[in-house]
N, C-alpha and C positions, 0 to 999 in steps of 0.2 A: 400476479405480475411481478411482485417482489421476489417471490419464491423462484420464479423462472430466472430472474436476474442472478440470483445466487447459484443456480444450476449453471448458467452460462459462464460465470466467472470462477467456477469451481470453489465456491464459498460454502459456508456452513449455515444454512438458513435456520436450522433448529437452534443453534447457539445464538444467532442474532435475535431470533424471536423470543428466546428465553431471557435475553438481556433487556430487550427493548419493548417487549410485550405485545406489540401490534405493528402491522405494516405501515401505518401512518407515521409512527415514531421512527421506524427504520428509514422511511422516505425523508423525514426531516434530517436525519443524520447523514443520509446520502448527499444531501445538499451541502452540509458542513464538510464532508469529505472533499467535494469538488473545490471548496474554498480553502482547504488546508494547503499551506505553502511548503510543507516539508519535502515534497517530491521535487519541486523546482529548486529548493535550497540544495538538495542532494545533487541534482543535475549540475547546478552551477558550481558546487564545490568539486565535483568530479572534473569538470572542465578546467577549473583553476588549479587542479592538483593539490587541493587542500584537504588532507586526510582528516584532520580534527573536525573541521566544519562538516565534512561528508559524514563522519561518524555521528555527530549530533543530529543531523538531518535524518539519516537512515534510522537511528534509534527512535526518533519521534515518529517517523512514518511507520515503523514496525509496530509501535504501540497503537497507532490509529487503525492500522489494518487488523491487528489482533482484536481490538475492541469491536470492530465492525464485522468480524468473523469472515474476512476475505482470505480464506485459507491459502489458496494458491499464491496470491501476491504476498501474503504475510511470510510464507515459507522462503521465498527468494529474497525478500527484504531482510529477513532474519539472517540469511547466509551472508549477504553483503555487510550487514551490521557487524557480524562477528569477524569478518575479514578486516574491516576497518578498525575494530577494537584492537585487533592484533597488529595493527599497522601494516597489514599486507595490502597496500594500496594497489599494486599491480593486479593482484587476484580480484580485488573489488572491482577494478575497471573491467576485467574480463566478465564478471557477473552482471555488471550494470545493464548491458543490452537486454538481458532477460527481465530485469526489473522494469525497463522501459516497455517491453512487450506486454507484460502482465498488467502494468499500470494502465496502459492505453486500452486494453481490453476492458478493464474495470470501468474506466471513465466513459468509454463508448457505450457500455451497457447501462450505466447510470443515466446517461443522457437520453437514452431511449425511454426510460421510465419516468423521468422528471419532466 
């Protein structure tokens, strides 16, 4: 079930299992992911045109995604993080819809498993 989730979200199950050792532990961290506020902080900062806050939120979300081995989401969050780091706010705003799309896929798949 967890392996299928990783396939559905274009994640890296092998990396996740090597870090967390079993599906039960992955499932525990999936719940933590749902509770993480960095995505909403990023969304709010984008809406408020706050580049610095958006960068901090994106950087945090990037780390969470990388730790969970959410490869597809992590890739696009890394892109937006780097644009925000370079103060390319307009480019970050262009990328944000893809972040939303990938994030919603991950959340919807997690909710099917939990």
